[in-house]
C-alpha positions as CSV (number, residue, x, y, z in Angstrom):
1,M,21.3,-7.9,-11.3
2,A,19.0,-9.1,-14.1
3,R,15.7,-11.1,-12.0
4,G,12.7,-13.0,-13.1
5,P,11.8,-16.2,-14.6
6,A,13.2,-17.8,-17.3
7,E,10.3,-18.9,-18.9
8,P,8.9,-16.6,-21.2
9,Q,5.1,-15.4,-19.8
10,L,2.3,-13.0,-21.3
11,F,1.1,-10.3,-19.0
12,L,-2.5,-8.8,-19.7
13,V,-3.7,-5.9,-18.4
14,F,-7.3,-4.9,-17.9
15,G,-7.6,-1.4,-17.8
16,A,-5.0,-0.6,-19.9
17,T,-6.0,2.8,-20.6
18,G,-6.2,4.2,-16.9
19,D,-4.6,6.3,-15.0
20,L,-2.8,3.3,-13.1
21,M,-1.6,1.6,-16.0
22,Q,-0.1,4.5,-17.8
23,R,1.5,6.3,-14.5
24,K,2.7,3.3,-12.5
25,L,2.3,-0.4,-13.8
26,L,3.8,1.1,-17.2
27,P,7.3,2.6,-16.9
28,S,7.5,-0.6,-14.0
29,L,6.6,-3.1,-16.4
30,Y,9.3,-1.7,-18.6
31,A,11.9,-1.6,-16.3
32,V,11.7,-5.3,-14.8
33,A,11.0,-6.9,-18.7
34,A,14.3,-5.2,-19.5
35,G,15.8,-7.1,-16.5
36,L,14.6,-10.5,-17.5
37,R,16.8,-13.2,-18.1
38,G,15.2,-14.3,-21.1
39,G,15.4,-10.9,-22.5
40,P,12.9,-9.0,-24.5
41,K,11.5,-12.6,-25.8
42,S,10.5,-13.9,-22.8
43,F,7.9,-11.1,-22.2
44,R,4.8,-9.8,-24.0
45,L,2.1,-7.2,-23.1
46,L,-1.1,-7.5,-23.8
47,G,-3.2,-4.5,-22.9
48,C,-7.4,-4.8,-22.2
49,A,-9.5,-2.2,-22.1
50,R,-12.9,-1.2,-23.8
51,Q,-11.8,2.0,-25.8
52,P,-11.5,0.7,-29.8
53,L,-7.5,1.3,-30.5
54,T,-5.7,-0.3,-32.9
55,D,-2.2,-1.7,-31.4
56,A,-0.7,1.6,-33.3
57,A,-2.3,3.9,-31.3
58,Y,-2.1,1.9,-27.5
59,R,1.3,2.2,-28.4
60,A,1.3,5.8,-29.1
61,L,-0.3,6.3,-26.2
62,C,2.1,4.1,-23.8
63,L,5.1,5.9,-25.3
64,R,4.3,9.2,-24.3
65,S,3.7,7.8,-20.9
66,L,6.8,6.4,-20.7
67,L,8.5,9.5,-21.6
68,A,6.4,11.6,-19.1
69,A,7.9,9.1,-16.6
70,K,11.4,8.9,-18.1
71,A,11.5,5.8,-17.7
72,A,13.4,5.1,-20.9
73,P,14.7,7.5,-24.0
74,R,12.4,7.9,-26.9
75,A,14.1,5.0,-29.3
76,A,14.4,2.4,-26.3
77,A,11.0,3.0,-26.0
78,K,9.6,2.3,-29.0
79,R,11.5,-0.5,-29.5
80,W,10.3,-2.6,-26.8
81,L,6.8,-1.2,-27.5
82,D,7.0,-2.1,-31.2
83,H,8.2,-5.9,-30.4
84,S,6.6,-6.5,-26.9
85,V,3.0,-4.7,-26.5
86,S,0.2,-4.9,-28.1
87,Y,-3.5,-4.0,-26.9
88,H,-6.9,-6.1,-27.7
89,A,-10.5,-4.1,-27.4
90,L,-12.9,-5.8,-24.8
91,G,-16.2,-3.5,-25.5
92,D,-18.4,-4.2,-23.5
93,G,-17.0,-7.0,-22.2
94,G,-19.5,-9.8,-22.7
95,P,-19.1,-13.3,-23.0
96,E,-18.4,-12.9,-26.9
97,E,-16.0,-10.5,-26.1
98,Y,-14.2,-12.7,-23.8
99,A,-14.5,-15.2,-26.2
100,G,-12.3,-13.1,-28.8
101,L,-9.8,-12.2,-25.9
102,R,-9.0,-15.9,-25.5
103,A,-8.7,-16.3,-29.9
104,E,-6.4,-13.3,-29.6
105,V,-4.2,-14.9,-26.7
106,E,-4.1,-18.2,-28.0
107,A,-3.0,-16.8,-31.5
108,L,-0.8,-14.7,-29.8
109,E,1.2,-17.2,-27.5
110,K,1.2,-19.4,-30.6
111,R,2.6,-17.0,-32.9
112,T,5.4,-15.8,-30.9
113,G,6.0,-19.3,-29.3
114,L,5.0,-18.7,-25.8
115,P,4.4,-21.6,-23.4
116,G,1.2,-20.6,-22.0
117,N,2.6,-18.5,-18.6
118,R,-0.1,-16.0,-18.4
119,V,-0.5,-12.8,-15.4
120,Y,-3.8,-11.3,-15.5
121,Y,-4.1,-7.6,-13.9
122,L,-7.0,-6.1,-13.2
123,A,-6.2,-2.5,-12.5
124,L,-9.6,-1.4,-12.4
125,P,-11.7,0.1,-10.1
126,E,-14.0,-1.9,-7.8
127,D,-16.8,-2.7,-9.5
128,A,-15.6,-3.7,-12.5
129,I,-13.5,-6.7,-10.9
130,A,-16.4,-9.0,-10.4
131,P,-17.4,-9.1,-13.9
132,T,-14.0,-9.8,-15.3
133,V,-13.1,-12.2,-13.2
134,Y,-16.3,-13.8,-14.2
135,G,-15.8,-13.4,-17.9
136,L,-11.7,-14.8,-17.5
137,G,-13.2,-17.5,-15.8
138,E,-16.4,-18.6,-18.2
139,S,-14.5,-18.2,-21.3
140,G,-12.0,-20.7,-20.2
141,L,-8.8,-18.0,-19.9
142,H,-8.0,-19.1,-16.2
143,E,-6.9,-22.4,-17.6
144,S,-3.5,-22.5,-19.9
145,L,-1.2,-25.0,-20.6
146,G,1.3,-23.1,-18.2
147,W,0.8,-21.3,-14.6
148,T,-1.9,-18.8,-14.4
149,R,-1.7,-15.3,-12.4
150,L,-4.5,-13.1,-11.4
151,V,-3.2,-9.9,-9.5
152,V,-6.1,-8.0,-7.7
153,E,-5.9,-3.9,-7.1
154,K,-7.3,-2.5,-4.0
155,P,-10.1,-1.8,-2.6
156,F,-10.7,-5.5,-2.7
157,G,-14.5,-5.3,-1.8
158,S,-16.4,-2.3,0.6
159,D,-16.7,-4.3,3.2
160,H,-16.7,-8.0,5.1
161,A,-19.3,-9.0,3.1
162,S,-18.6,-7.8,-0.2
163,A,-15.0,-9.3,0.4
164,V,-16.1,-12.4,1.1
165,K,-18.1,-12.6,-1.8
166,L,-15.7,-11.3,-4.3
167,N,-13.3,-14.0,-2.8
168,R,-15.6,-17.0,-3.2
169,L,-15.8,-16.1,-7.5
170,I,-12.2,-15.7,-7.7
171,H,-11.7,-19.6,-6.1
172,R,-14.5,-20.9,-8.2
173,Y,-11.7,-20.0,-11.3
174,F,-8.5,-19.6,-9.3
175,P,-7.3,-21.2,-6.5
176,E,-5.5,-18.9,-3.4
177,R,-1.9,-20.3,-4.8
178,E,-2.6,-18.0,-8.0
179,V,-4.1,-14.7,-6.3
180,Y,-2.0,-11.9,-5.6
181,R,-3.9,-9.0,-4.2
182,I,-1.7,-5.8,-4.0
183,D,-0.9,-3.2,-2.1
184,H,1.7,-1.2,-3.4
185,Y,3.4,0.1,0.1
186,L,4.1,-3.3,1.0
187,G,6.9,-3.3,-2.1
188,K,8.5,-0.4,-0.4
189,E,12.1,-1.3,0.7
190,T,11.5,0.1,3.9
191,V,8.5,-1.9,4.5
192,Q,10.3,-5.4,3.7
193,N,13.1,-4.2,5.0
194,L,10.9,-4.1,8.5
195,L,11.1,-8.0,9.3
196,V,14.8,-8.0,8.9
197,F,15.0,-4.9,10.9
198,R,13.0,-6.4,13.8
199,F,14.4,-10.3,13.3
200,A,17.6,-9.9,12.8
201,N,19.0,-7.5,15.2
202,M,18.9,-8.6,19.0
203,L,19.2,-5.3,20.5
204,F,15.2,-4.2,18.7
205,E,13.7,-7.7,19.1
206,S,14.3,-7.7,22.6
207,V,12.9,-4.9,23.4
208,W,9.7,-5.2,20.7
209,N,7.2,-5.6,23.5
210,R,4.8,-4.2,26.2
211,D,7.3,-4.2,28.7
212,R,9.4,-1.7,26.6
213,V,7.5,0.1,24.4
214,D,5.3,2.5,25.3
215,H,3.1,3.1,22.4
216,V,3.5,2.9,18.5
217,E,2.1,5.6,15.9
218,I,1.6,4.5,12.2
219,T,1.0,8.3,10.1
220,V,0.2,8.2,6.4
221,A,-0.5,11.7,5.6
222,E,-0.7,13.5,2.3
223,D,-0.7,17.1,1.3
224,L,-3.0,16.7,-1.6
225,G,-6.4,16.9,-1.9
226,V,-8.7,14.2,-3.9
227,E,-7.1,15.5,-7.1
228,H,-9.2,13.5,-10.4
229,R,-10.1,11.0,-8.0
230,A,-13.4,12.9,-6.8
231,G,-16.1,10.3,-8.4
232,Y,-14.3,7.0,-6.4
233,Y,-12.8,8.7,-3.2
234,D,-16.5,10.2,-2.2
235,R,-17.6,6.9,-2.4
236,V,-15.1,5.3,-0.8
237,G,-13.5,7.6,2.3
238,A,-10.4,7.3,4.1
239,L,-11.3,4.3,6.0
240,R,-11.6,2.0,2.7
241,D,-9.3,3.7,0.7
242,M,-6.5,3.7,2.9
243,V,-6.9,2.2,6.6
244,Q,-8.2,-1.0,5.5
245,S,-5.5,-1.8,3.3
246,H,-2.1,0.4,3.6
247,L,-2.8,1.6,7.6
248,L,-3.4,-1.9,8.9
249,Q,-0.9,-3.7,6.5
250,L,1.9,-1.7,8.3
251,L,0.1,-2.7,11.9
252,T,0.3,-6.3,11.3
253,L,4.4,-6.1,10.3
254,T,4.6,-4.2,13.2
255,A,3.2,-6.3,15.7
256,M,3.4,-9.9,14.1
257,E,5.1,-12.1,16.4
258,V,8.6,-14.1,14.8
259,P,7.4,-16.4,11.8
260,S,8.8,-19.9,12.0
261,S,10.7,-19.2,8.8
262,L,10.7,-17.0,5.3
263,D,7.8,-18.6,3.6
264,A,5.5,-16.6,2.2
265,E,2.7,-18.9,4.3
266,Q,4.4,-18.6,7.4
267,I,4.9,-14.6,7.5
268,R,1.1,-14.3,6.3
269,N,0.2,-16.3,8.9
270,E,1.7,-14.3,11.7
271,K,0.0,-11.1,10.1
272,V,-3.2,-12.9,10.2
273,K,-2.8,-13.6,13.7
274,V,-2.6,-10.1,14.5
275,L,-5.7,-9.0,13.1
276,R,-7.2,-11.4,14.9
277,S,-6.2,-10.6,17.9
278,L,-7.5,-6.5,17.9
279,E,-10.0,-5.6,20.4
280,P,-12.9,-4.2,19.0
281,I,-13.2,-0.3,17.9
282,R,-15.2,1.5,20.5
283,P,-16.8,4.4,19.3
284,E,-14.7,6.7,21.5
285,D,-11.4,5.3,19.7
286,V,-12.6,6.8,16.3
287,V,-12.0,10.6,15.1
288,L,-13.2,10.9,11.5
289,G,-12.7,14.4,9.7
290,Q,-12.9,16.3,6.0
291,Y,-10.8,18.7,4.9
292,A,-12.0,22.7,4.8
293,A,-10.3,25.1,2.6
294,G,-7.3,26.0,4.2
295,R,-3.9,26.8,2.7
296,I,-0.8,24.7,1.2
297,D,2.9,26.0,0.8
298,N,1.3,29.0,1.5
299,E,-1.1,28.4,-1.5
300,P,-5.2,29.1,-0.8
301,V,-7.0,25.5,-1.2
302,P,-10.2,24.8,-1.3
303,G,-12.2,22.3,0.7
304,Y,-13.4,19.0,0.3
305,R,-17.0,19.8,-1.2
306,E,-15.7,22.4,-3.1
307,E,-13.1,20.1,-5.2
308,P,-14.8,19.5,-8.8
309,G,-17.0,16.0,-9.0
310,V,-17.1,16.1,-4.6
311,D,-21.0,15.9,-3.7
312,P,-21.5,19.8,-1.9
313,R,-23.3,18.0,1.5
314,S,-20.5,14.9,0.9
315,R,-20.1,13.5,4.5
316,T,-17.1,11.3,3.0
317,E,-13.7,11.4,5.7
318,T,-10.9,12.2,4.3
319,F,-8.9,11.9,7.8
320,V,-9.3,9.0,9.9
321,A,-7.2,8.1,13.7
322,L,-7.8,5.4,15.3
323,A,-6.4,4.2,18.8
324,L,-6.3,0.2,18.5
325,Q,-5.4,-2.1,20.9
326,V,-3.2,-5.8,20.1
327,H,-4.5,-8.4,22.2
328,S,-1.8,-10.7,22.4
329,W,1.3,-11.4,25.3
330,R,3.7,-9.1,23.5
331,W,1.5,-5.9,23.0
332,H,-1.2,-6.2,25.8
333,G,-2.0,-2.7,27.5
334,T,0.2,-1.1,24.7
335,P,-2.1,1.3,22.1
336,F,-1.0,1.4,18.7
337,F,-2.6,5.0,17.2
338,L,-3.1,5.2,13.5
339,R,-3.9,7.9,11.2
340,T,-4.1,8.8,7.4
341,G,-5.5,12.0,5.7
342,K,-5.3,14.0,2.6
343,R,-4.6,18.2,2.7
344,L,-2.5,18.0,5.6
345,G,0.7,19.3,6.6
346,G,3.0,17.5,4.9
347,K,3.7,14.0,2.9
348,V,4.8,11.7,5.0
349,T,4.9,7.7,5.9
350,Q,6.3,6.7,9.2
351,I,6.1,4.3,11.8
352,V,6.9,5.5,15.2
353,V,7.9,3.0,18.3
354,R,8.0,5.4,21.5
355,F,9.5,3.7,24.2
356,R,9.2,3.9,27.7
357,E,10.3,6.9,30.0
358,P,13.3,5.8,32.2
359,P,13.0,6.2,36.0
360,V,15.0,9.5,36.1
361,W,14.9,10.3,39.4
362,F,18.8,10.3,40.3
363,F,19.1,12.9,37.8
364,P,19.1,16.9,39.3
365,E,16.0,18.1,39.0
366,R,16.4,20.7,37.0
367,S,17.4,18.4,34.3
368,T,14.4,15.8,34.1
369,A,11.7,17.7,32.8
370,D,14.3,17.6,29.4
371,I,14.4,14.0,29.7
372,H,12.7,12.2,26.4
373,A,11.6,8.7,26.0
374,N,13.6,6.8,23.3
375,R,12.1,6.8,20.2
376,L,12.5,5.1,16.9
377,T,10.8,6.0,13.4
378,I,10.9,4.3,10.7
379,T,10.0,6.7,7.8
380,L,8.6,4.8,4.2
381,Q,8.4,8.4,2.4
382,P,9.7,10.6,1.5
383,D,13.3,10.0,2.5
384,E,12.9,6.1,3.4
385,G,15.1,5.1,6.5
386,F,15.6,4.6,10.1
387,T,16.1,7.4,13.1
388,L,16.8,6.7,16.6
389,S,16.6,8.8,19.5
390,I,18.3,8.6,22.4
391,E,19.6,11.1,24.9
392,L,23.0,12.2,25.8
393,K,25.1,14.9,28.0
394,K,25.8,18.0,26.8
395,P,29.3,19.2,27.2
396,G,30.3,21.0,30.3
397,D,30.7,20.9,34.1
398,E,26.5,20.6,34.5
399,I,24.3,17.8,34.1
400,A,22.5,19.1,31.3
401,L,20.7,16.1,28.5
402,V,20.0,16.7,24.8
403,T,18.4,14.3,22.4
404,Q,20.6,13.4,19.0
405,R,19.7,11.2,16.5
406,L,21.2,8.3,15.2
407,H,20.0,8.2,11.7
408,F,20.1,5.6,8.0
409,Q,19.1,6.4,4.8
410,Y,18.6,4.3,1.9
411,A,19.8,6.9,-0.4
412,E,22.9,7.7,1.0
413,A,23.5,4.0,1.5
414,F,22.5,2.3,-1.7
415,G,21.4,5.1,-3.9
416,P,18.0,5.3,-5.9
417,L,15.7,2.9,-4.7
418,A,13.3,0.8,-7.2
419,D,10.0,1.7,-7.2
420,A,7.2,0.0,-5.6
421,Y,5.4,-1.5,-8.1
422,Q,8.7,-2.8,-9.6
423,T,9.3,-5.0,-6.8
424,L,5.8,-6.4,-6.7
425,L,5.9,-6.9,-10.5
426,S,8.9,-8.5,-10.1
427,D,7.4,-10.9,-7.5
428,I,4.3,-11.5,-9.8
429,L,6.3,-12.9,-12.4
430,E,8.7,-15.0,-9.9
431,G,5.4,-16.6,-8.2
432,D,6.4,-15.4,-5.0
433,Q,3.4,-14.4,-2.6
434,T,5.1,-13.4,0.2
435,L,4.5,-9.4,0.1
436,F,0.9,-10.1,-1.4
437,V,-2.4,-10.2,1.0
438,R,-4.3,-13.6,1.4
439,A,-7.9,-14.1,0.8
440,D,-8.3,-14.8,5.0
441,E,-5.9,-11.7,5.7
442,V,-8.0,-9.4,3.6
443,E,-11.5,-10.4,5.1
444,E,-10.2,-10.4,8.5
445,A,-9.2,-6.1,8.0
446,W,-12.8,-6.0,6.9
447,K,-13.6,-7.6,9.9
448,V,-12.0,-5.3,12.0
449,L,-13.0,-1.8,10.3
450,N,-17.0,-3.2,10.3
451,P,-18.4,-1.8,13.0
452,V,-16.6,1.9,12.7
453,L,-18.4,1.3,8.7
454,S,-21.6,0.6,10.4
455,R,-21.8,3.8,12.8
456,K,-19.8,6.2,10.4
457,A,-20.1,10.0,12.6
458,R,-20.2,13.0,10.5
459,P,-16.4,14.0,10.0
460,I,-15.1,17.4,12.0
461,P,-14.3,19.8,9.7
462,Y,-10.2,20.5,10.0
463,P,-8.5,23.2,7.7
464,A,-6.0,22.4,5.1
465,G,-2.6,22.2,6.1
466,S,-3.3,21.2,9.5
467,W,-2.4,17.5,10.8
468,G,-6.3,17.0,11.1
469,P,-8.9,18.2,13.9
470,P,-7.9,18.7,17.5
471,A,-10.1,15.6,18.7
472,A,-7.3,13.3,16.7
473,A,-4.8,15.0,19.4
474,A,-7.5,14.4,21.9
475,L,-7.0,10.7,21.3
476,L,-3.6,10.4,22.5
477,R,-4.1,13.0,25.3
478,R,-6.2,11.0,27.0
479,G,-3.6,8.5,28.0
480,G,-0.8,11.1,28.4
481,H,0.5,10.6,24.8
482,H,1.1,13.2,21.9
483,W,1.4,12.3,17.7
484,T,5.4,12.3,17.0
485,A,5.9,15.4,14.7
486,P,6.9,14.5,11.3
């Protein structure tokens, strides 16, 4: 079904020639624009970057990207690009350049009949975000006859102090109701459905607490290395790149209390409460790793320090495992284990809720060793869905138990899912901030990690293709737990 606002808008992307725009945003923007109720006239895209490209050259670049992503047939893609897409070169990004951009925007709006509704999407590296916000504000582009919305990609700052500083700069020109801090994991259908799954099913919400849950595991694993992001990744590492954003977001959605309504602010209030309830992370609750040479799919791969663009003496972590405690009535004493890494044994994102073991004294002694605790696995990628493991009796006279799984997969029930960026872009155009990170939320997330960042130990090597250093398994074993195999 068509979705999106009826009022026309101008969508500006800064970093319009970059990898994120060309691989992810552009195909999703095409899909979103095609579904707008107002049709092609309701949406214009203006790409902004430093390169001195003509409109024709930029459209040719975009056409190659759309075709490579199989987002549209050539004729349809070219028709959309010719009608709706143009380009503005920002040069060195000085005051004169932004004054020129303002003149271009106002002329484009006048020529096409757009009413002044604008989205500014900053698909930029961290060090370019603040200068771009400053340029937009000082040139007056933050003000228009319609609404304005500022979208900022992660990482939002590099620690608590820098996040606070960036928030202050943004709020100088854009009020919080206009700011959309984007984390594409929150656009995944399974993440959104987590709230419905919990709060619309009394069966699960009634046991979603310390009395019934033994522990929770959150895993975001990649089998790829740093690829073309070595320059960026070696400065940032897994803590800043993944834990501060993706994993803590999944933690808040898993652990949050029931909001008073599905209003964006009420949901985000509950997420912030979770972050504020986290106990300080102790040194013994952290394991950092860095992948060494190994094998992926039986093919040899280099270690992190041998990757092109990586410092041969780098101490950047590519793996993190954490043990966290949520100091709340619901979760007191229930550990949350988080792990993420590159060059691991597979690509998977999942949340595992492991329930407490049942009292099995009344079963024959020979059967008790075969009893496993119930386990709910929420898979975000690949094969989005839910799996619930239960214990059953094998057919026959003897009491012999077997674990069986009840499963649901979105693809089986509903067919292919929309890309996460497509969902989030639609929400931006509709003005729905539910799936976006609020200022205090991002600051609290950095506050949680600040002690870890300030005392980072040397990462432990682990072979590519494994599931991280042995110390990550020991982190769970000390409480009698073990990681669930993906």
